[in-house]
N, C-alpha and C positions, 0 to 999 in steps of 0.2 A: 402530484402535479398532473400525471396522466389521467387520473380519475376526474380532476377538475376540468381538463380540456374536453374529456368525453361528455361531462355534464353540460358544458357550455355549448358543444355541438348539438346535443340533444335539445337543449333549450332553444337555441336559434332555429333548429329544425321545426319545432312547434310554432314559433313565431312566423316562420316562412310559410308553413302550411296554413296557419291561421290567416295570414294575409291573403293567400290565394282564395281560400273559402270565403273570407269577408268580401273581397272584391267581386267574386262571382255572385254572391248573394245580393250585393248592392246593384250590380249591373244587369243581372238576369231580368230585373223588372223594368229596365229602361224602355224596351220596345213596346211593352204593354201598358205602362203606367198612364200615358195620356188617354188611351182608349178606355181604360177602366174608369178613369176619372170622368170622361165624357159620358159613359154609360150611367154612372151614378148621378150625373147632373141632368139626366133626362135627354141626352143626345144633343144638348145645346153646346156648340163649339165655343162660343164667346164666354159662356159661364164656365166651361171647362178650362179655358185659358186663364181666367181670373183665379180659379182654384189652383191651377198649377203654379202660378206665381205665389199664391198664399202658402202652399205646401213647401215650396223652395225657401221662402222667407222664414217659415216656422222652423224648418230644419237648421238653417243658418243661425237663427236666434238661439236655439237650444245649444248648438255647438258653442256659440259665443259665451253663454252663461255657464255651462256645465264643464267645459274643458278645464278651466283653472281648478275647479273643485275636485274633479276626478284626478287631476295631476297631483294635487296636494294629498288626496287620499292615498295615491300610489306611493308617495314619499313617506307618509306616516305609517301605513299598514302593510306596505309591500305591493309589488306589481301583480302577483298572482290573483288575489281576490278581485282586483279591478278588472283584469282581463276576463276572468270567468263571469263577472257581473255583466260585462259588455256582451259576451256571447249569448248569455241567457236573455238579457234584455232585448237584443236584436231578434232572437227567435220569437219572443212574445210580440214584438213590433210587427214582424212580417205575418205572423199568424193572425193578429188583430186586423191587419189590412186585408188579408185574404178573405176573412169572414165579414168584413165591414158591410153593414146594410145601408150606410149613408156616408156622405162626405164628412160629416162631423166626426164620426167614429174613425174614419180614415185619417183625419187631421190629428186626432189623439194618437194614433199609431205613429205618425210622422214625428210628433213631439217626443214620444218614448224613444223612437229610433235615434233622433238627433241627440238626445241626452246620453244614451248608452254608447253610441258610436263615438262620443267625445273621449272614449278611453284610448283612442289611437295614440295619444301622448304616452300612455303607460307602455304600449308596445315598443315605441321608440326608446323610451327610458330603459326598458328591458334589454334591448339590443346594446345600448351603451353600457349596461351593467355587465354583460357577459362577453363583451368584445374588448380586446386591448385597444388603447387609444390609437395606435398606428394602423389598426385594421378596421376602424369604424367606417371610414368612407366606403370601403368595399362592402362591408356588411349592410350599410344603408342602401348601397346600390343594388345589392341582391334583394333587399326588402322591397325596393321600388320596382324591381323587375318582377317580383312575385305579384305585386298589385297590377302591373301592366298585363301580365298573363291572365289574371283573373278578369280584368276589364275587357280583354279581347274575347275570352271564352263566353262570358256572361250574356252579352247581347245576342249572340248567335243562338245560344241555347234558349234564351228567353223568347226570342222571336219564333223559334220552332215550337216550343211548348205552348205558346200563346195562341197558335193557330186554332186550336180546338177549344181552349178555355182560358180566358184572360186572367183568371185567378190562380191557375195552376203554377205559374212561375213564383208567385208569392208563397205558396205552400212549399215549393222546393227550396226557396230561400230560407224559410223558417226551419226546414229540416237540416240544411247545411249548417246553420248557426247552432242548432241544438247538438248536431254531431260534433261541432267544434268545442262546445261546452263540455261534453262528455270526454272528448279527447284530452282537453286541458285538465279536467278534473282528475284524470287517471295518470297522466304522464308529466304535467308541467311542474317543475320545481320552482321555488321562490328564488329570485335573483338578488334581492336586497336583504342582507342579514339585519337582524334587529339593531345591532350596534351602529349601523350606517344609516338608519332611518331618521327622519325629522323628529325632533323632540316633542313638538306640539302641532296641533292642527288648527288653522284659522278657517272659519267658514266664509270669510269675506275674501274674494279673489283680489281685492285692491288693497289689502291691509298688510303692513309689515313687509317681511321678506317672502310672502307667499303669493302665489299667482302672479299678477302683474307687478307686485311689489318687488319681486326678485330682479326685475329690470331696473327699477329705481336704485336698488342696492348695488347692482352691478352694471354701471353705465355702458361698458363695452358691449354687453349683451343687447342693449337697446338698439344699437345700430344693426346688429345681425337680425334681430326680430323684425325690425323695420323692413329690411331687405326681404325677409320671408313673407311679410304681409304684401309688399309690392309684387312679389312673384305670384302669390295666390291671387291677387287682384288681376294680374295679367292673364293667369290661367283660366279665369272665369269666362274668357271668350270661347273656349272649346264647348262648353255646355250651353252657351247662350245663342250665338248666331253663326257658329262655324259652318254648320251644315247649310244654313240659309245662304251664307256667303258663297260657298262652293257651288251650290245649285244656281245661284244668280250669275256669278262670274263665269263659271266654266260649263254650265248646263249639265252637270253630272246627274245621273239617275241614282236612286237609292242603292242599286247594286254597285255602281262605280264608287259611290261614297263609302260603301262597306269595304271595297278593295283598298281604298286609300287608308282607311282606319286600320285595316289589317297590316298593310305595308308599314305604316308609321309605327304600329305596335311592335312589329318584329324588329325594326331598326332600334326602337327604344329599349327593348329587352336586351338586345345584343350589347348596346352601350352600357346599360345599367349593370348587367350581370358580369361582363368581361372587361370592359374598358375603364369603368369609373375607378375601381381600386388602384390599378397600376398608374393611371393618369394622375390621380390625386397624390399618390406616393411620390411620383416624379416631380410634379409641379409644386406641391404643397397646397394646403387647403385654401389659402388666400388667393393664389393665382388661379386655382381651379374655379373658385367662386367668380372671379372676374371673367374667366373664359366662358363659363356657363351663361352668365348674364349677357355677355356680348354676342355669343352665338345665337341665343334664343331671340334676342332683339333683332339681330340681322336677319334671321330666318323669317320673322314676322313681316319685316319691311319687304323682303324679297317676295313673300307670298302675296302681300297686298298690292305689289306692283306687277304681278305676273299677268300677262295677257291671255294665257291659256293654261290648260292642265299640265302640259309638258314642262313649261317653265316652273310651274308650282312644284311639280315632282322633283325638280332639280334642287329645291330648297330643303327637301326632307332630311337628307343626311346632316345638314347644318342644324336643323331643329333637333335631331336625335343627339348630336354632340352637346347641345344646350342642356340635355337632361342630366349632365353631371352637376348642374346647379343644385338640385335638391339634396342628393347624398352629401356633396361637399359642404353645403350649408349646415346640414344636420351634424356632420362630423365636427365642424367648428363650434356649433352651439354646445354639443355634448362635452367637448374638451374644456369649455369655459365654465361649466357648472359642476359643483360638488355632487357626490352621489345623492345626498339628501335634497338636492335642488332639481334633479333631473326631471322628475314628474311635473313639478310646478312650472319649470321652464318650458317643457314641451306642451303643458296645458295652456300656458299663455300664448304660445305660438299657434296651437290649434284653435284657440278662441278667436284670434285675429283672422284665421282662415275662415271661421264661421262668419265674421263680420264682412269679409270679402265676398262670401256667398250671398249675403244680404244685399250689398250695394252694387256688386259687379254686374249681374244680369240686367238690371234696369238701365245702367249706364250704357252698356253695349247695345242693348235693344233699342234704346231711344236714338242713339247716334246712327245705327244701321237703318232704322226706319226713316230718319231725316234724310240720309244720303240717297235713299231710293226715291224720295219725293222730289229731288232736285232734277230739273229738266234743262240743264245748261249744255248738253252735248258731251259732258265728261262724266265717266263712271266714277262716282265718289265712294262706292261701297268699300273700297280698300282702306278708307279712313279709320274704320273700326279696328283693323289690324295695326294701323299706325299708332292708335291710342294704346293698344295692348303693349306694343313695343316701347312706347314712351314710359310706361310704368317700370319696365325693366331698365331703361336708360337712367331713370331717376335712381333706381336701386344701384346701378353701377356707380353713379356719382356719390351716393351715400357710402358705398364700400370704399371707394378711393379716398374720400375725405376723412372718414372716421377711422379707417384701418390702413394707414399709410404703411409703406414697406418697412419702416423701422419698427412697427409693432406687429408685423405679419408673423414673425417667429413665435410670438406669444399666442397668437390666435390660430396658428396652423395646427391641424390635427396630425399632419404628417409632412413636415418640412423636409425637402431633400437635403442631403449632406452637402 
């Protein structure tokens, strides 16, 4: 038993480190990606903007298509080979983009990256494999905290490295992913024994009990996955128009925006690493889900109505509290799926996240642009945050209607005594 606990700690340690390295590798290129695309497009900003939209859509499309497949592969052949494949594929993706002589080659790199990054479901399934049911919310919270740390460190490092060479952050990202592959190859044990794996593999994500079929076979999961999709759609505002909104409404400089992101990240890490587990254990997964949805929606409404930066800053603790939504939701999902379904379920969830990546930015961008063109004496830019809050409010309604208190005990990963 002691050896099993030691193995579980070592395995989760790898997933934790892997999450930090993956987040850093993804975010390190954020500050330089637009400028590199612009340089490859001959310095034309309009053409660069079109290519940025195409690259984002290509990433989301491959996530949508490949997440159920890699989730099914993880259920059939184990988590380890899929996680290793992801690290190696991402290393090749970043190396290809670092060396890309044209935008077409760059696009191929994004397609490869989107397909291999679709193995995040295998990482979450791995956590579910090695963590007792009552401790999963805390484990998923720590995993989310690792991602937050990586996404805080990456942009600062990428901006510094990119000062001299726009391609250098891509080489560094490729090196981090390659190091993660070697690390996993040497130390990562398999978490899903052969007797607990799926008996067969379907190459269609919509067929039978595989991929999205698991949602049809388990109707209670469909409501949870719907909430996950609505949460992902709401979160698309951060990468779409958030910086533009803060610059327009509060007049923030890039340095001030960086400080806000850092402060939000620190608050988020604190909640995810130390508050999520105890809070979900006390409230139960169902109530934690409702609290996360309500707090996130309220913080967006607050921010959208804020007349200045100080009012906005006051909403940040509420937004941080809303971060219990993700780990709580993952704990509920994992508790409802059998071991041989974990990968496929997480794959279906990640696939819908890819769909949100495709449709979210155009929705927010269009509404934000429309609000700026209105000249009625009222600043309508906050409507875009209200829309984001509306998606969460719909998720709250779905949660309450589909998972009434009488069924909460069956859905809770950790119901209080």
